[in-house]
C-alpha beads as a LAMMPS data file, in Angstrom:
LAMMPS data file: protein, C-alpha beads

136 atoms
135 bonds

1 atom types
1 bond types

-500.0 500.0 xlo xhi
-500.0 500.0 ylo yhi
-500.0 500.0 zlo zhi

Masses

1 110.0

Atoms # bond

1 1 1 28.209 -479.898 399.412
2 1 1 27.468 -481.207 402.372
3 1 1 31.488 -479.735 403.910
4 1 1 30.977 -475.884 402.452
5 1 1 29.000 -473.531 404.141
6 1 1 25.414 -473.328 403.726
7 1 1 24.344 -469.504 402.445
8 1 1 20.396 -470.334 402.565
9 1 1 19.792 -468.300 404.936
10 1 1 20.805 -465.558 403.250
11 1 1 17.813 -466.054 400.629
12 1 1 15.735 -464.589 403.962
13 1 1 18.350 -461.770 404.777
14 1 1 17.759 -460.029 401.642
15 1 1 14.524 -461.217 400.337
16 1 1 14.651 -457.849 397.441
17 1 1 18.349 -459.508 396.266
18 1 1 17.693 -461.833 392.845
19 1 1 19.319 -465.081 393.971
20 1 1 20.609 -467.391 391.293
21 1 1 22.005 -471.039 391.808
22 1 1 24.840 -473.723 389.857
23 1 1 24.028 -476.050 387.925
24 1 1 26.378 -478.518 386.087
25 1 1 24.809 -479.700 382.922
26 1 1 24.929 -483.706 381.812
27 1 1 28.162 -481.982 379.270
28 1 1 30.224 -480.502 382.225
29 1 1 28.916 -477.125 381.558
30 1 1 27.651 -474.602 384.428
31 1 1 24.391 -472.552 383.770
32 1 1 22.716 -470.513 386.538
33 1 1 19.513 -471.171 386.916
34 1 1 16.578 -468.894 389.306
35 1 1 16.754 -469.743 392.916
36 1 1 13.100 -470.844 393.089
37 1 1 13.598 -473.686 390.025
38 1 1 13.407 -476.905 391.609
39 1 1 15.996 -478.557 392.811
40 1 1 17.538 -482.463 391.818
41 1 1 20.816 -484.021 393.747
42 1 1 23.060 -483.877 391.244
43 1 1 25.714 -487.422 390.627
44 1 1 28.694 -485.295 392.265
45 1 1 26.080 -484.453 395.479
46 1 1 25.248 -481.195 395.551
47 1 1 22.151 -479.749 395.142
48 1 1 21.509 -477.995 392.111
49 1 1 18.475 -476.668 389.515
50 1 1 16.752 -478.995 387.729
51 1 1 17.098 -477.888 383.941
52 1 1 14.305 -475.746 383.824
53 1 1 13.380 -472.008 383.366
54 1 1 15.562 -469.250 381.397
55 1 1 19.674 -469.589 381.702
56 1 1 20.899 -466.297 383.852
57 1 1 24.506 -465.154 382.189
58 1 1 27.197 -464.654 384.169
59 1 1 27.480 -461.560 383.040
60 1 1 23.757 -461.044 384.289
61 1 1 25.336 -461.334 388.214
62 1 1 27.108 -459.213 390.329
63 1 1 28.334 -461.011 393.135
64 1 1 29.482 -464.914 393.559
65 1 1 29.704 -466.786 396.366
66 1 1 32.480 -469.023 395.854
67 1 1 32.566 -472.484 397.963
68 1 1 36.005 -473.866 398.380
69 1 1 38.004 -476.639 400.295
70 1 1 40.483 -473.736 401.210
71 1 1 41.502 -470.381 400.016
72 1 1 45.192 -468.893 400.949
73 1 1 44.654 -464.695 402.482
74 1 1 46.247 -463.788 399.148
75 1 1 42.620 -464.909 397.714
76 1 1 43.847 -468.179 396.014
77 1 1 41.519 -471.519 396.379
78 1 1 41.560 -474.573 396.128
79 1 1 38.932 -476.254 394.548
80 1 1 37.881 -479.556 393.682
81 1 1 39.752 -480.676 390.399
82 1 1 36.661 -479.603 387.818
83 1 1 37.801 -476.356 387.263
84 1 1 33.995 -475.306 387.159
85 1 1 34.725 -471.829 389.233
86 1 1 37.602 -471.021 387.425
87 1 1 35.485 -471.113 384.146
88 1 1 32.874 -469.142 385.794
89 1 1 35.149 -466.752 387.534
90 1 1 37.262 -466.152 383.732
91 1 1 33.713 -465.424 382.191
92 1 1 32.541 -462.561 384.405
93 1 1 32.342 -458.841 384.440
94 1 1 35.002 -456.399 385.643
95 1 1 32.986 -455.263 387.973
96 1 1 31.429 -458.298 389.796
97 1 1 33.109 -459.271 392.884
98 1 1 34.178 -462.488 393.559
99 1 1 33.611 -464.029 397.294
100 1 1 34.433 -466.392 398.827
101 1 1 32.567 -468.692 401.243
102 1 1 34.803 -470.901 403.947
103 1 1 35.604 -471.355 407.621
104 1 1 37.967 -469.612 409.400
105 1 1 40.387 -473.036 409.779
106 1 1 40.606 -473.397 405.990
107 1 1 42.772 -470.485 405.105
108 1 1 45.617 -471.773 404.057
109 1 1 49.291 -470.693 403.127
110 1 1 50.178 -472.836 400.221
111 1 1 47.727 -472.978 398.440
112 1 1 49.030 -473.275 394.841
113 1 1 47.949 -471.126 391.854
114 1 1 48.124 -472.376 387.394
115 1 1 47.429 -469.384 384.705
116 1 1 43.614 -470.759 384.515
117 1 1 42.850 -470.133 388.143
118 1 1 41.194 -466.840 389.113
119 1 1 40.910 -465.827 392.426
120 1 1 38.697 -464.397 394.874
121 1 1 38.390 -460.661 395.849
122 1 1 36.870 -461.204 399.732
123 1 1 37.080 -464.057 401.749
124 1 1 34.467 -464.068 404.218
125 1 1 34.567 -466.463 407.566
126 1 1 32.313 -466.620 410.491
127 1 1 34.679 -464.365 412.000
128 1 1 35.022 -461.700 409.663
129 1 1 35.722 -460.578 405.830
130 1 1 39.663 -460.849 404.670
131 1 1 40.343 -458.728 401.950
132 1 1 43.476 -460.488 400.192
133 1 1 46.502 -458.655 400.538
134 1 1 46.985 -459.369 396.713
135 1 1 45.265 -461.346 394.139
136 1 1 48.305 -464.133 392.936

Bonds

1 1 1 2
2 1 2 3
3 1 3 4
4 1 4 5
5 1 5 6
6 1 6 7
7 1 7 8
8 1 8 9
9 1 9 10
10 1 10 11
11 1 11 12
12 1 12 13
13 1 13 14
14 1 14 15
15 1 15 16
16 1 16 17
17 1 17 18
18 1 18 19
19 1 19 20
20 1 20 21
21 1 21 22
22 1 22 23
23 1 23 24
24 1 24 25
25 1 25 26
26 1 26 27
27 1 27 28
28 1 28 29
29 1 29 30
30 1 30 31
31 1 31 32
32 1 32 33
33 1 33 34
34 1 34 35
35 1 35 36
36 1 36 37
37 1 37 38
38 1 38 39
39 1 39 40
40 1 40 41
41 1 41 42
42 1 42 43
43 1 43 44
44 1 44 45
45 1 45 46
46 1 46 47
47 1 47 48
48 1 48 49
49 1 49 50
50 1 50 51
51 1 51 52
52 1 52 53
53 1 53 54
54 1 54 55
55 1 55 56
56 1 56 57
57 1 57 58
58 1 58 59
59 1 59 60
60 1 60 61
61 1 61 62
62 1 62 63
63 1 63 64
64 1 64 65
65 1 65 66
66 1 66 67
67 1 67 68
68 1 68 69
69 1 69 70
70 1 70 71
71 1 71 72
72 1 72 73
73 1 73 74
74 1 74 75
75 1 75 76
76 1 76 77
77 1 77 78
78 1 78 79
79 1 79 80
80 1 80 81
81 1 81 82
82 1 82 83
83 1 83 84
84 1 84 85
85 1 85 86
86 1 86 87
87 1 87 88
88 1 88 89
89 1 89 90
90 1 90 91
91 1 91 92
92 1 92 93
93 1 93 94
94 1 94 95
95 1 95 96
96 1 96 97
97 1 97 98
98 1 98 99
99 1 99 100
100 1 100 101
101 1 101 102
102 1 102 103
103 1 103 104
104 1 104 105
105 1 105 106
106 1 106 107
107 1 107 108
108 1 108 109
109 1 109 110
110 1 110 111
111 1 111 112
112 1 112 113
113 1 113 114
114 1 114 115
115 1 115 116
116 1 116 117
117 1 117 118
118 1 118 119
119 1 119 120
120 1 120 121
121 1 121 122
122 1 122 123
123 1 123 124
124 1 124 125
125 1 125 126
126 1 126 127
127 1 127 128
128 1 128 129
129 1 129 130
130 1 130 131
131 1 131 132
132 1 132 133
133 1 133 134
134 1 134 135
135 1 135 136
């Protein structure tokens, strides 16, 4: 989305990595598609892979780059209310990493966590990497 940190430079900086992108399907389900799939603009305003090509299962992914409106130093994340990333992160492998990608001014102290909310393992900002003090 326009108000999120762009990670597209990483595609060129780390060319040996397999990159997959999130796709929000018409029924609200979230899938992952290879970055090489042509993009289309979703009704929510973000660009996503078209519904072509193979779906990549969440357990095949080693690192999830997770956007958010705000994060806490404990790893709590404030999303946009759809629960998309909470569902994704709940289904990931235990040895995978969830990395919140944000600007340092979006680190807050008052991010609420419900039982279904999934914390991130690391936070990355323009100022560096933050290891959450403890997962909520």
